[in-house]
C-alpha positions in Angstrom: 0.0 0.0 0.0 2.6 2.5 1.1 4.9 1.3 -1.8 2.1 2.1 -4.3 1.3 5.5 -2.9 5.1 6.4 -3.1 5.2 5.1 -6.7 2.1 7.3 -7.4 3.9 10.2 -5.8 7.0 9.7 -7.8 5.0 9.4 -11.2 3.0 12.4 -10.2 6.4 14.3 -9.8 7.9 13.1 -12.9 4.8 13.7 -15.1 3.4 16.9 -13.7 5.8 18.8 -11.3 9.2 18.0 -13.0 8.4 19.5 -16.3 7.2 22.6 -14.6 10.6 22.8 -12.8 12.3 21.9 -16.0 10.9 25.1 -17.5 11.6 27.2 -14.6 15.3 25.9 -14.5 15.5 26.8 -18.2 14.3 30.3 -17.5 17.3 30.7 -15.1 19.8 30.2 -17.8 22.0 28.1 -15.8 25.3 26.8 -17.1 25.7 23.0 -17.8 27.4 22.5 -14.5 24.6 24.0 -12.6 22.0 22.2 -14.3 24.0 18.8 -13.7 23.8 19.6 -10.0 20.0 20.3 -10.3 19.5 16.9 -11.9 21.6 15.2 -9.4 19.8 16.7 -6.6 16.3 15.6 -8.1 17.7 12.0 -8.4 18.8 12.1 -4.9 15.7 13.2 -3.6 13.7 10.4 -5.4 16.3 7.9 -4.0 15.8 9.1 -0.5 12.2 8.6 -0.8 12.5 5.1 -2.1 15.0 4.3 0.7 12.6 5.9 3.4 9.8 3.7 2.1 11.8 0.5 2.1 13.0 1.1 5.6 9.4 1.8 6.5 8.1 -1.5 5.0 10.9 -3.3 6.5 10.1 -2.0 10.1 6.3 -2.8 9.3 7.4 -6.6 8.5 9.3 -7.0 11.7 6.4 -5.7 13.7 4.0 -8.2 12.4 
């Protein structure tokens, strides 16, 4: 259940929110180096959310 919710959140971010930020980032006229940092940061946030969900599910399994 939690996994599906998080997957839905990530899909929503990728499909609806990310394009908006891509446009805003493009408006900032960042150099390639800065754009790379923004991309890495976005990926790290996604990875962090997935890891948090995995830990939560592991804790739930241990409790049952």
